[in-house]
C-alpha positions in Angstrom: 85.0 202.1 127.0 83.8 198.6 127.9 80.9 197.0 126.2 77.6 197.3 128.0 75.0 194.6 128.1 71.7 193.8 129.8 71.1 190.7 131.9 67.4 190.5 132.2 66.1 188.2 135.0 62.5 187.2 134.6 60.5 184.9 136.9 57.9 184.7 139.6 58.2 186.5 143.0 60.5 184.5 145.1 62.1 182.5 142.3 65.6 183.9 143.2 66.1 186.9 140.8 67.4 189.2 143.6 69.4 186.4 145.3 71.1 185.6 142.0 71.9 189.3 141.3 73.5 189.5 144.7 75.6 186.4 143.9 77.0 187.6 140.6 77.7 191.2 141.5 80.9 190.5 143.2 82.3 188.4 140.4 81.4 191.1 137.8 83.0 193.9 139.9 86.1 191.8 140.5 86.5 191.7 136.7 86.3 195.4 136.5 82.8 195.5 134.9 80.9 198.6 135.6 77.5 197.3 136.7 74.2 198.7 137.8 71.2 196.8 139.1 67.6 197.7 138.3 65.6 195.7 140.9 61.9 195.6 140.2 60.9 196.4 143.8 63.3 199.4 143.9 62.1 200.7 140.5 58.5 200.5 141.6 59.3 202.6 144.6 61.6 205.2 142.9 60.7 205.4 139.2 57.2 203.9 138.8 55.6 205.0 142.0 51.8 205.3 141.6 51.6 202.5 139.1 49.2 199.7 139.9 49.2 196.1 138.8 46.9 196.2 135.7 48.5 194.9 132.6 49.0 198.4 131.3 50.7 199.5 134.5 52.9 196.5 134.5 53.9 197.0 130.8 54.7 200.6 131.6 56.9 199.6 134.5 58.9 197.1 132.3 59.2 199.7 129.5 60.6 202.2 132.0 63.1 199.6 133.3 64.0 198.7 129.8 64.5 202.3 128.8 66.8 203.1 131.7 68.7 199.8 131.2 69.2 200.5 127.5 70.6 204.0 128.2 73.0 202.6 130.7 74.1 199.7 128.5 74.7 201.7 125.4 77.1 203.8 127.6 79.2 200.8 128.5 77.5 199.7 131.7 76.5 196.1 132.5 72.9 196.2 133.7 71.2 193.6 135.7 67.4 194.0 135.5 65.6 191.8 138.0 61.8 192.2 137.6 59.0 189.6 137.3 58.1 191.1 133.9 55.3 188.7 133.5 54.3 189.5 129.8 56.4 188.0 126.9 55.3 190.6 124.4 56.8 193.5 126.5 60.1 191.6 127.3 60.4 191.0 123.6 59.7 194.7 122.8 62.4 195.7 125.3 64.8 193.2 123.8 64.1 194.6 120.3 64.7 198.2 121.4 68.0 197.2 123.2 69.3 195.1 120.2 68.4 198.0 117.8 70.9 200.0 119.8 73.6 197.3 119.2 73.4 196.2 122.9 73.4 192.5 123.8 70.3 191.3 125.8 70.7 188.1 127.8 67.4 186.8 129.1 67.6 184.6 132.2 64.4 182.7 133.1 64.6 182.0 136.9 62.0 179.4 137.7 60.8 177.5 140.7 57.7 175.4 141.5 54.8 177.0 143.2 55.3 174.7 146.2 58.9 176.1 146.4 57.7 179.7 146.0 55.1 179.3 148.8 57.8 177.7 151.1 60.2 180.6 150.5 57.4 183.3 151.0 58.1 184.9 154.3 55.5 187.5 153.8 52.8 184.9 153.0 51.8 186.6 149.8 51.2 183.4 147.9 49.0 182.0 150.6 47.0 185.2 150.6 46.7 185.2 146.8 45.7 181.5 146.7 43.0 182.4 149.4 41.8 185.3 147.1 42.9 187.9 149.5 45.3 189.5 147.0 44.0 190.2 143.5 46.2 190.4 140.3 49.0 188.3 141.9 51.3 187.1 139.2 51.4 183.3 138.9 48.2 182.8 140.9 45.4 185.2 139.7 47.4 187.0 137.0 49.3 185.3 134.2 53.1 184.8 133.9 54.2 184.0 130.3 57.4 182.0 130.4 60.1 183.0 127.9 60.1 180.9 124.7 64.0 181.1 124.1 65.8 182.6 127.1 69.6 182.4 126.8 69.7 180.8 130.3 67.2 178.9 132.3 67.9 178.6 136.0 65.8 176.2 138.0 66.2 177.2 141.6 64.3 174.1 142.8 67.3 172.0 142.3 70.3 174.3 141.6 72.4 175.9 144.2 72.9 179.6 144.1 76.7 179.1 143.5 76.1 176.7 140.6 73.5 179.1 139.0 75.7 182.1 139.5 78.6 180.2 137.9 76.4 179.3 134.8 75.4 183.0 134.4 79.0 184.1 134.6 80.1 181.4 132.1 77.3 182.5 129.7 78.6 186.2 129.9 82.1 184.9 129.2 81.0 182.8 126.3 79.2 185.8 124.8 82.4 187.8 125.4 80.5 190.4 127.4 82.9 190.0 130.4 86.6 189.0 130.5 87.3 185.4 131.3 88.9 185.0 134.8 91.9 183.2 133.4 92.6 186.0 130.8 92.5 188.5 133.7 94.9 186.5 135.7 97.3 186.4 132.7 97.0 190.1 132.2 97.8 190.7 135.9 100.9 188.4 135.6 102.3 190.4 132.7 
């Protein structure tokens, strides 16, 4: 069985978590990695329906994502969790539970300036939050606690999607969580 892992994308809405997930999925699948995605919006719809945006509800949502990710990863699946996950304490709690199971947790902080996030926001949520029309909006009227020691920091203000995706794949190779492309090519040539 292959080794499972969790690639945990954290960052504000619109920073690029889902875009990066979509960019690295083909590369992982091309290397034969069994991979599942736990997208924050999809989890809220299917697993955490009825939860609001209080700190307690947000923590419950992240714990649920972490629990499902841990179960998948300890059974040999590479898991990409892409959720804002605004509170450091809960992210660290999830990491500790995952690592207690012997699974590697790779935190990726996807960051962008507020100006960039507003410019990307096709639904106008940031503008509404800044105008006070949306309460408890992470990064505006609700806190976002940046990770202190993420394994990877991606700044989508000045990195291309391709460059960022390549950096993430390289980190997974470095940690020996996925096969190096050249090793796969050698294996196919034999």
